[in-house]
C-alpha positions in Angstrom: -63.1 -46.7 86.4 -65.5 -48.7 88.6 -65.4 -46.0 91.3 -66.5 -43.4 88.7 -69.5 -45.5 87.6 -70.3 -46.2 91.3 -70.1 -42.5 92.0 -72.4 -41.8 89.0 -74.8 -44.5 90.2 -74.9 -43.0 93.7 -75.4 -39.4 92.7 -77.8 -39.9 89.8 -81.2 -41.0 91.1 -82.2 -42.8 87.9 -78.8 -43.9 86.7 -79.7 -46.6 84.2 -79.8 -44.1 81.3 -76.3 -42.9 82.2 -74.9 -46.4 82.2 -76.7 -47.1 78.9 -75.1 -44.0 77.3 -71.7 -45.2 78.5 -72.3 -48.6 77.0 -73.6 -47.1 73.7 -70.6 -44.9 73.4 -68.3 -47.8 74.1 -69.8 -49.6 71.1 -69.6 -46.5 68.9 -66.0 -45.8 70.0 -64.3 -49.2 70.6 -60.9 -47.6 70.9 -61.9 -45.4 73.8 -61.7 -46.7 77.4 -64.8 -46.3 79.6 -62.8 -43.9 81.7 -62.2 -41.7 78.6 -65.9 -41.9 77.7 -66.9 -40.7 81.2 -64.4 -37.9 81.1 -65.7 -36.8 77.7 -69.3 -36.9 79.0 -68.3 -34.7 82.0 -66.5 -32.2 79.7 -69.5 -32.1 77.4 -71.7 -31.4 80.4 -69.4 -28.7 81.7 -69.3 -27.0 78.3 -73.1 -27.2 78.1 -73.3 -25.4 81.5 -71.1 -22.6 80.2 -73.2 -22.2 77.1 -76.4 -22.2 79.3 -75.0 -19.5 81.5 -74.1 -17.3 78.5 -77.6 -17.7 77.1 -79.1 -17.0 80.6 -77.2 -13.7 80.6 -77.9 -12.6 77.0 -81.1 -14.3 76.1 -83.2 -14.5 79.3 -86.2 -16.4 77.7 -84.2 -19.0 75.9 -85.2 -21.9 78.1 -88.9 -21.1 77.6 -88.4 -20.9 73.9 -86.4 -24.1 73.9 -89.0 -26.0 75.8 -91.7 -24.8 73.4 -89.7 -25.9 70.4 -89.2 -29.4 71.9 -92.9 -29.7 72.6 -93.7 -28.6 69.1 -91.3 -31.1 67.6 -92.9 -33.8 69.7 -96.4 -32.8 68.6 -97.4 -31.6 72.1 -98.6 -28.1 71.2 
Protein backbone atom coordinates (compact mmCIF):
# COMPACT_ATOMS: atom_id res chain seq x y z
CA UNK A 1 0.00 0.00 0.00
CA UNK A 2 2.80 2.42 0.79
CA UNK A 3 4.09 2.13 -2.77
CA UNK A 4 0.65 3.22 -4.05
CA UNK A 5 0.67 6.30 -1.81
CA UNK A 6 4.26 7.03 -2.81
CA UNK A 7 3.25 6.73 -6.46
CA UNK A 8 0.31 9.09 -5.93
CA UNK A 9 2.59 11.50 -4.09
CA UNK A 10 5.12 11.41 -6.92
CA UNK A 11 2.66 11.81 -9.78
CA UNK A 12 0.30 14.34 -8.22
CA UNK A 13 1.93 17.72 -7.90
CA UNK A 14 -0.14 18.88 -4.94
CA UNK A 15 -0.82 15.56 -3.26
CA UNK A 16 -1.87 16.66 0.23
CA UNK A 17 -5.54 16.72 -0.77
CA UNK A 18 -5.30 13.16 -2.14
CA UNK A 19 -3.82 11.87 1.09
CA UNK A 20 -6.44 13.82 3.08
CA UNK A 21 -9.20 12.17 1.02
CA UNK A 22 -7.74 8.74 1.73
CA UNK A 23 -7.61 9.54 5.46
CA UNK A 24 -11.20 10.86 5.45
CA UNK A 25 -12.46 7.77 3.64
CA UNK A 26 -10.56 5.57 6.12
CA UNK A 27 -12.48 7.20 8.97
CA UNK A 28 -15.81 6.94 7.11
CA UNK A 29 -15.22 3.30 6.13
CA UNK A 30 -13.19 1.76 8.96
CA UNK A 31 -13.64 -1.78 7.59
CA UNK A 32 -11.96 -0.90 4.27
CA UNK A 33 -8.21 -1.14 3.93
CA UNK A 34 -6.34 1.86 2.58
CA UNK A 35 -5.50 -0.22 -0.47
CA UNK A 36 -9.20 -0.88 -1.12
CA UNK A 37 -9.92 2.83 -0.70
CA UNK A 38 -7.26 3.75 -3.28
CA UNK A 39 -8.62 1.11 -5.70
CA UNK A 40 -12.11 2.54 -5.23
CA UNK A 41 -10.86 6.08 -5.91
CA UNK A 42 -9.11 4.90 -9.08
CA UNK A 43 -12.24 3.06 -10.28
CA UNK A 44 -14.38 6.14 -9.57
CA UNK A 45 -11.93 8.28 -11.54
CA UNK A 46 -11.96 5.87 -14.48
CA UNK A 47 -15.76 5.81 -14.48
CA UNK A 48 -15.84 9.62 -14.42
CA UNK A 49 -13.52 9.68 -17.47
CA UNK A 50 -15.85 7.35 -19.37
CA UNK A 51 -18.83 9.59 -18.55
CA UNK A 52 -16.87 12.67 -19.60
CA UNK A 53 -15.98 11.11 -22.96
CA UNK A 54 -19.65 10.23 -23.54
CA UNK A 55 -20.67 13.79 -22.72
CA UNK A 56 -17.89 15.17 -24.96
CA UNK A 57 -19.27 13.12 -27.84
CA UNK A 58 -22.97 13.90 -27.35
CA UNK A 59 -23.05 17.24 -25.49
CA UNK A 60 -20.07 19.23 -26.81
CA UNK A 61 -20.59 22.31 -24.57
CA UNK A 62 -21.19 20.44 -21.31
CA UNK A 63 -17.88 21.52 -19.75
CA UNK A 64 -18.62 25.21 -20.34
CA UNK A 65 -22.13 24.83 -18.90
CA UNK A 66 -20.78 22.87 -15.93
CA UNK A 67 -18.20 25.54 -15.12
CA UNK A 68 -20.85 28.25 -15.39
CA UNK A 69 -23.07 26.30 -12.97
CA UNK A 70 -20.20 25.90 -10.48
CA UNK A 71 -19.41 29.63 -10.67
CA UNK A 72 -23.08 30.48 -10.19
CA UNK A 73 -23.33 28.21 -7.13
CA UNK A 74 -20.24 29.86 -5.67
CA UNK A 75 -21.65 33.31 -6.32
CA UNK A 76 -19.00 34.19 -8.87
CA UNK A 77 -21.32 35.27 -11.69
